[in-house]
C-alpha angles and dihedrals in degrees: 000000000000114000113224112243119230120233116240088254093052088048091053092050092048091053093048092052092052092051089050093054095041093048089049092047090047092052093048093050093047095045088051092052093042093053092045094051094043092050090049091049098046103032109022094041094030096231104187102214126054086176094065091043085055093049088052090055092051094047090049091052090050095047096048096049097045091047092049090050094048085053088052090237091126133009136212135168123279122261093254093064124106094241091055091055090048091061099066096089090057086056093061086051089052095051091054091045093049095045098044094040094052090041092053090046091057093048104042138052116256094249094052091042090054096046094047088052089069089079088069086066092058093047091049091052090053092046092050091052090050106040106020094035089234121164114203115205122249093255089053092050090047093053091048091050091049086056092052093048091051090048089053093046090049094047091050088059093041105131092182094055111172112183093200093048091050088050093048090053098047091052087046089055091053088052095045090054090047093048092053097050093042091047093049089049091052095045090050087057091060092204097118104022120211095295096047091047092053095045101047092041089058097038092054088049095048103074099045091043092050092046090050093049094050095042095046092050094242094122091055092046090053092049093052091052107128099220098066086106092062114095093207091061096042092054090047093050095049094041087053088053094051090045089057086069095043094050093049091048092050091047091054094046095047091048092048095052099035127014140284090256093048091049090052095049095044084055086058097041093067087061086081085085097026092059095058096033089048092063088070101036121081093009091242102106117109115198126225129158098236089050089050094048091053091049091055094045087056093047093050090050089051091053092050090050089052089052092051097047100042101034115020092044091053090045090055092049091052090051092050091050092051090049090051092050092048 
């Protein structure tokens, strides 16, 4: 039996499709691990400063990328280039995203954290329409609205309601949407590349974040934490710092090969596991049937979005190719 040979264009499209799937899967796994580790450090161990934890994640990103460049494993432009200077507005968005995200993680249970993160999908879809001129299909819009309805139902049955935590997460959702769209625009310009974007974004954040942590007394509070002698906490803290680099890298790669909206929804898709695992992590989830129903509505809508993006979109491309050939 003779195997049909793929044309160079088909091989390229197949490779791109694989990169899309792998980058999305990598981001989903990294996001799940990141959220679980952060929740363990901040809630289970009671670490008092999410700001210091965020600083550790930034430092780890800068050190890893700078070391990799020095070893010539990767390359990105020097700081005096125009592209590097253009990256600084993204750093401001990143600070807000990091602070409000970690703050919300500390104050809310994992199931409610994940379900409120669905609003970032709606905000991203709106931002893509306005700034990137994207036009999501009706099915994509319906799946996003389903996630939002599930989030609202879950919130109405949240027995552990925390107004500050809800506020933090909604602001975090806005920053997440802005971060996804701004990242996509900078990647499209191809001046920095994925590594340069990560490096300068983190570098520009480092000094103001370090200044804030020291001046606000958060650094001293973190140093006086009583559990630094426990190996479990130490491993969790430094794993969280390293995961800060991993999550940022996978976000950039997923956004580069897919879209800002897809990256945001993939981040929510991994919550299929996080929602249920989170009921046992941190010890702060209070069960109610309304809340549980809302969580599951949001999960089903997330699965529907995944089907639309990764299957129906490819099917439409195949139909268009056949039509062109005919």
